[in-house]
C-alpha positions, 0 to 999 in steps of 0.5 A, spaced: 238 386 256 232 382 256 235 376 253 241 376 258 236 376 264 232 371 261 238 366 260 240 368 268 234 366 270 234 359 267 241 358 269 239 359 276 233 355 276 237 349 273 242 349 278 236 349 284 234 342 280 241 339 280 242 336 287 246 331 290 242 326 295 242 328 303 241 322 307 240 319 315 240 313 319 235 311 324 233 305 328 226 302 326 227 297 332 233 298 337 238 293 338 237 287 342 241 281 343 237 275 340 232 280 337 230 283 330 234 290 329 232 294 323 236 300 321 233 305 315 237 309 311 232 315 309 234 320 303 232 327 305 234 331 299 236 330 292 234 328 285 232 321 284 234 316 282 238 313 288 243 307 289 244 304 296 249 300 299 250 298 306 257 296 309 259 294 316 266 296 318 267 298 311 266 291 309 260 290 304 253 287 306 249 282 302 243 278 303 247 272 305 251 274 311 245 274 316 242 281 313 236 282 309 236 289 305 230 292 302 230 298 297 225 303 296 225 309 291 228 314 296 230 309 302 233 302 304 232 298 310 237 293 313 234 288 317 238 284 322 234 277 324 237 275 330 242 280 334 248 278 337 255 281 339 258 279 333 253 284 329 256 290 333 260 295 329 260 301 325 254 301 319 254 305 313 249 307 308 252 309 301 247 313 297 248 316 291 245 319 284 248 322 278 250 329 282 253 326 288 253 321 294 252 321 301 254 316 307 251 317 313 254 312 319 251 309 325 254 305 331 250 298 333 253 296 340 249 290 344 251 287 350 253 280 350 259 275 350 265 276 345 266 272 339 272 271 335 275 275 330 282 272 329 284 266 332 292 265 333 294 258 329 300 254 331 307 257 330 313 254 327 319 258 326 327 258 326 331 260 331 333 268 332 327 270 328 321 275 330 314 272 330 307 276 332 302 273 336 295 275 335 288 273 338 282 278 336 275 278 338 269 283 338 263 284 343 260 289 348 263 291 352 270 291 349 273 284 350 279 283 354 285 278 352 289 274 357 296 271 354 298 264 358 303 259 357 303 252 359 309 250 364 310 245 369 303 242 368 299 248 369 297 254 365 301 260 367 299 267 366 304 272 362 304 278 365 306 284 362 313 283 364 313 276 362 311 278 355 317 279 350 314 285 347 306 287 347 304 291 340 297 292 342 291 289 347 290 283 342 298 282 339 305 281 342 311 280 338 317 275 340 324 277 337 330 272 336 326 266 338 330 261 342 329 254 345 326 257 351 320 260 347 318 253 345 312 250 348 304 251 348 301 258 349 293 260 350 289 266 349 283 267 353 278 273 351 272 275 356 268 281 357 263 279 363 258 276 359 257 269 357 262 264 357 269 266 355 273 265 349 279 260 349 284 259 344 291 254 344 296 254 340 304 251 339 310 255 338 315 250 335 322 252 334 325 249 328 332 248 329 337 244 324 343 240 328 349 239 324 348 233 320 351 230 314 347 227 308 352 222 306 355 218 312 360 214 309 364 214 302 370 211 299 375 215 295 381 212 291 386 216 287 393 214 284 399 215 287 403 222 286 396 225 284 392 231 288 387 228 293 381 232 295 377 230 301 370 234 302 365 234 308 359 238 307 355 239 313 348 242 314 345 245 320 344 252 324 350 256 325 355 257 328 358 250 325 365 247 326 368 241 322 374 237 325 378 232 321 382 226 324 386 220 320 386 214 324 384 217 330 389 222 330 386 229 330 389 233 324 389 241 325 389 246 320 396 248 322 402 244 323 401 238 318 405 240 311 402 234 308 395 237 309 391 243 307 384 244 310 380 250 308 373 251 310 367 255 307 360 257 309 354 255 305 347 257 304 345 250 308 351 250 313 359 249 312 364 246 307 371 243 309 376 241 304 382 237 306 387 237 300 394 233 299 398 235 294 401 229 292 398 223 295 403 217 297 402 210 301 402 214 307 395 217 306 392 211 305 387 210 311 380 212 314 379 219 315 373 222 320 370 229 319 366 231 325 361 237 324 358 240 331 353 246 333 349 248 339 344 243 337 348 237 335 353 233 332 354 228 326 360 224 323 362 222 316 367 217 315 372 217 308 376 211 306 382 213 302 385 208 298 392 210 294 392 206 288 399 204 285 401 200 279 400 193 280 406 188 282 408 183 278 404 177 276 406 170 279 407 163 277 409 165 270 410 158 267 410 155 260 404 149 260 406 146 253 410 148 247 409 146 239 413 148 233 410 154 232 406 156 238 406 156 246 401 156 251 403 160 257 399 161 264 400 165 270 397 167 277 394 174 278 399 179 283 398 177 290 396 183 293 393 189 289 388 194 292 386 196 285 383 191 280 387 188 275 384 190 268 389 186 263 395 184 262 401 185 257 404 179 254 411 180 252 416 175 248 422 176 243 426 171 240 433 170 242 438 170 236 445 170 239 449 172 245 446 178 247 442 179 241 434 179 241 429 180 235 424 186 236 419 185 242 412 183 241 406 184 245 399 181 246 394 184 250 390 179 255 383 182 258 382 180 266 380 175 269 384 171 264 391 168 266 393 164 260 394 166 253 396 162 246 402 165 243 402 164 235 406 165 229 413 163 233 418 160 229 420 152 229 426 150 233 428 157 236 429 160 243 424 165 246 423 169 252 417 172 255 414 176 261 408 178 263 406 185 266 399 187 269 395 193 268 390 197 272 387 204 272 394 207 274 398 204 268 403 198 267 406 195 273 413 191 274 414 185 269 414 178 272 420 174 272 423 172 265 422 165 262 425 161 257 422 156 252 424 153 246 419 151 240 419 144 237 423 143 231 420 142 224 424 139 218 428 145 214 424 149 209 430 151 205 436 147 201 443 148 202 446 154 198 452 155 194 453 148 192 459 147 188 462 140 186 469 140 183 473 134 180 479 133 184 482 127 180 480 121 176 475 118 182 474 124 187 470 130 186 470 135 192 463 138 194 462 144 198 456 148 200 453 153 205 448 152 210 441 154 209 439 161 211 438 161 218 430 162 218 429 156 214 433 151 219 427 150 223 431 148 229 438 145 230 441 143 223 444 136 225 447 134 219 447 134 211 445 128 206 450 129 200 447 125 194 450 123 188 449 118 182 451 118 174 448 123 170 442 121 166 441 114 170 434 116 172 433 109 174 438 109 180 436 113 186 441 117 189 446 114 194 447 119 200 453 120 205 451 123 211 455 129 214 455 131 221 454 139 222 458 143 226 455 149 230 461 154 228 462 152 220 459 157 215 462 152 209 462 145 209 466 140 204 466 133 202 470 128 198 466 123 194 471 118 193 471 111 189 468 114 183 469 112 175 474 116 171 472 121 166 464 120 168 459 126 170 455 125 176 449 129 178 450 131 185 445 134 190 445 136 198 440 137 203 440 139 211 436 135 216 435 136 224 431 132 229 424 133 225 427 130 219 430 133 212 429 139 208 428 140 201 434 138 196 439 143 192 437 143 185 442 138 182 449 140 179 453 136 175 461 135 175 465 130 171 471 126 174 478 128 171 481 123 166 488 124 170 491 127 176 493 134 177 500 135 180 502 136 187 503 142 191 510 145 190 514 147 195 518 154 196 521 158 201 525 165 201 533 165 202 534 172 202 531 179 201 534 185 198 532 192 197 529 191 191 528 183 190 527 176 194 531 170 192 527 164 192 528 156 192 522 152 190 521 144 188 516 139 186 514 133 190 517 127 186 510 124 183 508 120 177 504 126 175 508 131 170 508 138 171 507 142 165 507 149 168 510 153 175 507 159 176 509 164 182 503 169 185 505 175 189 502 182 191 504 187 196 500 187 203 494 191 202 493 190 194 487 186 192 490 183 185 495 178 185 501 178 180 503 172 176 508 169 171 511 163 169 517 160 173 522 155 169 522 148 171 526 143 168 525 137 173 530 138 178 530 137 185 531 144 187 531 150 183 532 158 185 529 164 182 530 172 184 524 176 184 526 183 182 524 190 181 520 190 188 519 196 192 524 197 198 522 196 205 515 193 203 512 186 205 510 181 200 506 175 200 507 169 195 505 162 193 506 157 187 502 153 183 503 147 178 499 145 173 498 140 167 493 138 162 488 136 167 488 142 172 492 146 177 495 143 183 493 146 190 497 152 192 503 152 196 503 155 203 503 163 203 509 166 205 510 173 207 517 176 206 519 184 207 524 187 202 530 190 205 531 198 206 535 202 200 542 205 201 539 212 201 535 210 207 541 207 211 545 213 209 540 218 212 540 214 218 547 213 219 551 219 215 559 220 215 561 221 222 564 228 223 567 230 230 568 237 228 560 237 227 559 235 234 564 239 237 564 245 233 570 249 230 575 251 235 573 246 241 579 245 246 581 238 248 577 239 254 571 240 250 573 233 247 572 230 254 566 234 255 562 231 249 566 224 248 559 221 252 555 224 247 559 221 241 559 214 244 551 214 245 550 216 237 555 211 235 552 206 239 545 208 236 547 207 229 550 200 231 543 198 234 539 200 228 543 196 224 543 190 228 535 190 229 535 191 221 539 184 220 535 181 225 528 183 222 531 180 215 532 174 218 526 173 222 522 175 216 526 169 212 524 164 218 517 166 218 516 166 210 519 158 211 514 156 217 508 161 216 502 157 217 497 157 210 491 159 214 492 166 211 491 163 204 485 159 206 482 165 208 484 169 202 481 163 198 475 163 201 474 170 199 475 169 192 482 173 192 487 168 189 489 169 182 487 164 177 491 161 172 490 165 166 494 160 162 489 154 163 483 158 165 482 153 170 482 154 178 487 151 183 487 144 184 489 140 189 494 134 191 491 127 190 487 126 197 483 120 196 485 112 195 484 111 188 481 104 186 487 103 181 493 105 185 494 107 192 498 113 193 502 116 198 498 122 202 505 125 205 505 131 201 504 137 204 498 142 203 498 150 203 494 149 210 499 145 214 502 147 220 509 145 218 512 142 211 511 134 213 505 134 217 498 131 214 493 137 213 488 137 218 482 137 213 483 130 211 486 127 217 480 123 217 482 119 211 484 112 212 491 111 209 494 105 206 487 102 206 482 100 200 476 102 204 472 107 199 469 112 204 468 119 203 470 124 208 468 130 211 473 136 210 474 142 215 471 148 213 477 152 213 480 149 207 483 153 202 478 149 197 472 154 199 473 160 195 467 162 190 468 159 183 
């Protein structure tokens, strides 16, 4: 019990010693304008040590603010060296120890002129915004603030009814700033002591009139593509943009070609004019006008519709060579888009309505000429120029033709053949070089010959003129030596010179003459046979064998067999075992130890119909079959015209068959041998299997030993007694020993 009492007493004693400070403020020197003022903060109770802090209007005071603070163990002295109205205010002293704190306060107010606490600065604001204007001062008595505005060259006091909104004595609010609020303002501060305070400031309304950053631009687009024109204006809203083209206002509705879309932006308004498919009518000057209450602005857009360029002008060939040509041209006359380049097209004409593949050369702008290389000599070409811009290729220019210069042929004639046609004559045939080796127009050929093995003697050349339509040429070398071998060659020439020679071939003249071509004709035709009459032209050349060659039309191989020839002027033979109503072709050849003669003319003949065919057409007449059994005499009268028509039809068929047979015989005797010529050129005539030699020819040259008659007819004659066309130029009855060009259709032209 005693211990508990002692503990209680100790606690009471400890609690009495732990005291928080208690302080008070008092003036040691009363405030006076221009004098010194001293305020003491005295601690009346509490346990030291103490900490002191001074505040004026809740703001801390230091020795650097015109104040001086002295601290003692249980007090603190605040000294104001020179008192002014700016020092008026509420002063507090915060005293604290380890157990607590105390903050006594004291008001210092001295009468004197006001001093600035806050001065309003210039105001810059956008329209329709709210601003607060403030002018604040301290002093005793409390200062009064008067707001003024400079209008009509003088300051006008803003009474309460003119103020837009009063917040307090030193603050006003301006709502929804407008242009009318712009100007010079001032605030006057006074409290009846000393000079008044004055502050001026400006209120500027920052407005944004409609404005385009870019005043002018150029737009180009391809024809038939979408066109979009954009005008973005800055400025205060509300803001409008209007479009016009070439001084014509474009409304948002009423124009099908145009679509105008407006959309607001952060800084203003954007308007887009769209054309779905641009055309030449959309080319021109567009104007967009932006406007708001503070101003307006314009923007010009020059639109150019680009299309493919027109054709180049004045295309011409400056110069041609054998394998190249120089071509120049002028740029298209009018084109808004620059030409980026050109395409030069050219091709070779190889025939009527036929051309080789197209070739192209790309030429960059601004070049307007080109050298075309890798051409072929002596060929006809066509060329045209196409201009290109960013849209694409334009229309081609007019087509011009040009011909390259010629060069000597680079190829020799082909299929050169030489066949002896007599003791002093060799027939030479050949074909032109391949077309790509002509290097121009073949004017003719040189046929060269000399005795085989005589290398010291140069070739003798004969000139043969070329014909444009000839595919095969033949030439007769005459006045040669009997039984002698000759080396023969040929080469082509054009205006530039002659080409390479064909490799020499050897042909030997005969020791004697071959027989002349026999003659024959078809006398009559039966269903399975043809009756022939033939003879050989009287000649000193003996005939050892006559062969008949025949085949059906449409067959390829010729059939042949020997005919009897006893030297008579006229001989007949019946070709049997033939098919009825079939067309046959026939010709004769004669041969001896020197060779085979020229064939006779080819005769075409048709066998008659068989009896079975005729009976099937015209059977026995049976009146009952026509009239029917039991027919009356009236029926006979009714059907009599029908019977008459049937009999007449049978008679007409017989007459037509008879006429056809007669005509076939006539054609067989007079038909031209041109068909034979074609057959012989394609190598489908039969060969003489007995002798192993090919067909020969009658002697169509002038021998140096004797002069022979040339009246014998050949297989390509139009008649039996006319001179063959291929040799119509050979002199008759003269000793002139010249070679002669033969016609290309001659029957000698067949493969060996």
